[in-house]
PyMOL commands that place a pseudoatom at each C-alpha (Angstrom):
pseudoatom trace, name=CA, resn=MET, resi=1, chain=A, elem=C, hetatm=0, pos=[-60.085, -30.724, 47.456]
pseudoatom trace, name=CA, resn=LYS, resi=2, chain=A, elem=C, hetatm=0, pos=[-60.491, -27.777, 49.824]
pseudoatom trace, name=CA, resn=LYS, resi=3, chain=A, elem=C, hetatm=0, pos=[-57.322, -25.972, 50.880]
pseudoatom trace, name=CA, resn=ASN, resi=4, chain=A, elem=C, hetatm=0, pos=[-56.598, -26.482, 54.571]
pseudoatom trace, name=CA, resn=MET, resi=5, chain=A, elem=C, hetatm=0, pos=[-53.042, -25.226, 55.076]
pseudoatom trace, name=CA, resn=GLY, resi=6, chain=A, elem=C, hetatm=0, pos=[-52.068, -21.699, 56.057]
pseudoatom trace, name=CA, resn=PHE, resi=7, chain=A, elem=C, hetatm=0, pos=[-48.885, -19.810, 55.260]
pseudoatom trace, name=CA, resn=PRO, resi=8, chain=A, elem=C, hetatm=0, pos=[-47.034, -20.619, 58.515]
pseudoatom trace, name=CA, resn=ASP, resi=9, chain=A, elem=C, hetatm=0, pos=[-47.814, -24.326, 58.111]
pseudoatom trace, name=CA, resn=LYS, resi=10, chain=A, elem=C, hetatm=0, pos=[-46.539, -24.343, 54.517]
pseudoatom trace, name=CA, resn=THR, resi=11, chain=A, elem=C, hetatm=0, pos=[-43.401, -22.415, 55.506]
pseudoatom trace, name=CA, resn=ILE, resi=12, chain=A, elem=C, hetatm=0, pos=[-42.540, -24.847, 58.299]
pseudoatom trace, name=CA, resn=ARG, resi=13, chain=A, elem=C, hetatm=0, pos=[-43.032, -27.810, 55.962]
pseudoatom trace, name=CA, resn=ILE, resi=14, chain=A, elem=C, hetatm=0, pos=[-40.788, -26.303, 53.272]
pseudoatom trace, name=CA, resn=VAL, resi=15, chain=A, elem=C, hetatm=0, pos=[-38.045, -25.532, 55.816]
pseudoatom trace, name=CA, resn=LEU, resi=16, chain=A, elem=C, hetatm=0, pos=[-38.232, -29.089, 57.188]
pseudoatom trace, name=CA, resn=ALA, resi=17, chain=A, elem=C, hetatm=0, pos=[-38.136, -30.532, 53.668]
pseudoatom trace, name=CA, resn=ILE, resi=18, chain=A, elem=C, hetatm=0, pos=[-34.991, -28.522, 52.902]
pseudoatom trace, name=CA, resn=LEU, resi=19, chain=A, elem=C, hetatm=0, pos=[-33.423, -29.654, 56.180]
pseudoatom trace, name=CA, resn=PHE, resi=20, chain=A, elem=C, hetatm=0, pos=[-34.273, -33.312, 55.457]
pseudoatom trace, name=CA, resn=GLY, resi=21, chain=A, elem=C, hetatm=0, pos=[-32.787, -32.990, 51.967]
pseudoatom trace, name=CA, resn=ILE, resi=22, chain=A, elem=C, hetatm=0, pos=[-29.590, -31.459, 53.326]
pseudoatom trace, name=CA, resn=LEU, resi=23, chain=A, elem=C, hetatm=0, pos=[-29.262, -34.190, 55.954]
pseudoatom trace, name=CA, resn=TYR, resi=24, chain=A, elem=C, hetatm=0, pos=[-29.768, -36.903, 53.339]
pseudoatom trace, name=CA, resn=PHE, resi=25, chain=A, elem=C, hetatm=0, pos=[-27.552, -35.528, 50.563]
pseudoatom trace, name=CA, resn=THR, resi=26, chain=A, elem=C, hetatm=0, pos=[-24.662, -34.690, 52.912]
pseudoatom trace, name=CA, resn=ASP, resi=27, chain=A, elem=C, hetatm=0, pos=[-24.760, -38.285, 54.212]
pseudoatom trace, name=CA, resn=THR, resi=28, chain=A, elem=C, hetatm=0, pos=[-25.465, -37.095, 57.749]
pseudoatom trace, name=CA, resn=VAL, resi=29, chain=A, elem=C, hetatm=0, pos=[-28.488, -39.396, 57.880]
pseudoatom trace, name=CA, resn=THR, resi=30, chain=A, elem=C, hetatm=0, pos=[-28.194, -42.580, 55.849]
pseudoatom trace, name=CA, resn=GLY, resi=31, chain=A, elem=C, hetatm=0, pos=[-29.895, -45.913, 55.426]
pseudoatom trace, name=CA, resn=THR, resi=32, chain=A, elem=C, hetatm=0, pos=[-33.568, -46.484, 56.070]
pseudoatom trace, name=CA, resn=LEU, resi=33, chain=A, elem=C, hetatm=0, pos=[-33.973, -43.378, 58.217]
pseudoatom trace, name=CA, resn=GLY, resi=34, chain=A, elem=C, hetatm=0, pos=[-32.438, -41.250, 55.478]
pseudoatom trace, name=CA, resn=ILE, resi=35, chain=A, elem=C, hetatm=0, pos=[-34.825, -42.617, 52.858]
pseudoatom trace, name=CA, resn=ILE, resi=36, chain=A, elem=C, hetatm=0, pos=[-37.811, -42.099, 55.173]
pseudoatom trace, name=CA, resn=LEU, resi=37, chain=A, elem=C, hetatm=0, pos=[-36.777, -38.473, 55.806]
pseudoatom trace, name=CA, resn=LEU, resi=38, chain=A, elem=C, hetatm=0, pos=[-36.278, -37.881, 52.076]
pseudoatom trace, name=CA, resn=ILE, resi=39, chain=A, elem=C, hetatm=0, pos=[-39.739, -39.265, 51.260]
pseudoatom trace, name=CA, resn=LEU, resi=40, chain=A, elem=C, hetatm=0, pos=[-41.284, -37.232, 54.083]
pseudoatom trace, name=CA, resn=GLY, resi=41, chain=A, elem=C, hetatm=0, pos=[-39.574, -34.124, 52.716]
pseudoatom trace, name=CA, resn=ILE, resi=42, chain=A, elem=C, hetatm=0, pos=[-41.018, -34.781, 49.255]
pseudoatom trace, name=CA, resn=VAL, resi=43, chain=A, elem=C, hetatm=0, pos=[-44.496, -35.208, 50.766]
pseudoatom trace, name=CA, resn=PHE, resi=44, chain=A, elem=C, hetatm=0, pos=[-44.057, -31.935, 52.692]
pseudoatom trace, name=CA, resn=VAL, resi=45, chain=A, elem=C, hetatm=0, pos=[-43.143, -30.069, 49.500]
pseudoatom trace, name=CA, resn=LEU, resi=46, chain=A, elem=C, hetatm=0, pos=[-46.062, -31.538, 47.546]
pseudoatom trace, name=CA, resn=THR, resi=47, chain=A, elem=C, hetatm=0, pos=[-48.610, -30.788, 50.262]
pseudoatom trace, name=CA, resn=SER, resi=48, chain=A, elem=C, hetatm=0, pos=[-47.255, -27.253, 50.572]
pseudoatom trace, name=CA, resn=ILE, resi=49, chain=A, elem=C, hetatm=0, pos=[-47.591, -26.661, 46.838]
pseudoatom trace, name=CA, resn=VAL, resi=50, chain=A, elem=C, hetatm=0, pos=[-51.247, -27.738, 46.742]
pseudoatom trace, name=CA, resn=SER, resi=51, chain=A, elem=C, hetatm=0, pos=[-52.051, -26.255, 50.196]
pseudoatom trace, name=CA, resn=PHE, resi=52, chain=A, elem=C, hetatm=0, pos=[-53.815, -29.454, 51.207]
pseudoatom trace, name=CA, resn=CYS, resi=53, chain=A, elem=C, hetatm=0, pos=[-52.856, -31.986, 53.861]
pseudoatom trace, name=CA, resn=PRO, resi=54, chain=A, elem=C, hetatm=0, pos=[-54.766, -35.278, 53.542]
pseudoatom trace, name=CA, resn=LEU, resi=55, chain=A, elem=C, hetatm=0, pos=[-54.326, -36.008, 57.253]
pseudoatom trace, name=CA, resn=TYR, resi=56, chain=A, elem=C, hetatm=0, pos=[-56.051, -32.761, 58.247]
pseudoatom trace, name=CA, resn=GLY, resi=57, chain=A, elem=C, hetatm=0, pos=[-59.283, -33.709, 56.417]
pseudoatom trace, name=CA, resn=PRO, resi=58, chain=A, elem=C, hetatm=0, pos=[-60.523, -36.595, 58.596]
pseudoatom trace, name=CA, resn=MET, resi=59, chain=A, elem=C, hetatm=0, pos=[-59.523, -34.695, 61.745]
pseudoatom trace, name=CA, resn=LYS, resi=60, chain=A, elem=C, hetatm=0, pos=[-61.276, -31.519, 60.490]
pseudoatom trace, name=CA, resn=ILE, resi=61, chain=A, elem=C, hetatm=0, pos=[-58.150, -29.421, 61.082]
pseudoatom trace, name=CA, resn=SER, resi=62, chain=A, elem=C, hetatm=0, pos=[-57.437, -26.287, 59.095]
pseudoatom trace, name=CA, resn=THR, resi=63, chain=A, elem=C, hetatm=0, pos=[-54.539, -23.883, 59.625]
pseudoatom trace, name=CA, resn=ARG, resi=64, chain=A, elem=C, hetatm=0, pos=[-55.788, -21.639, 56.831]
pseudoatom trace, name=CA, resn=LYS, resi=65, chain=A, elem=C, hetatm=0, pos=[-57.320, -18.321, 57.722]
pseudoatom trace, name=CA, resn=ASP, resi=66, chain=A, elem=C, hetatm=0, pos=[-60.456, -17.730, 55.656]
pseudoatom trace, name=CA, resn=LYS, resi=67, chain=A, elem=C, hetatm=0, pos=[-60.779, -14.231, 54.282]
for i in range(1, 67): cmd.bond("trace and resi %d" % i, "trace and resi %d" % (i + 1))
show_as sticks, trace
zoom trace
């Protein structure tokens, strides 16, 4: 699994995950949409931790700057 996510990409995903969590746990967004946002937030956190987005692979996208 080759890393394909750069720092800005990971930062944006973490911020969105926090926002989705806040919206869900403050009951601003409820029901099916709330659950979908919560799951998407969890996926964003996990992909940020491992620096790999499975959707980028088939599209040959990489936001990571190689040193």
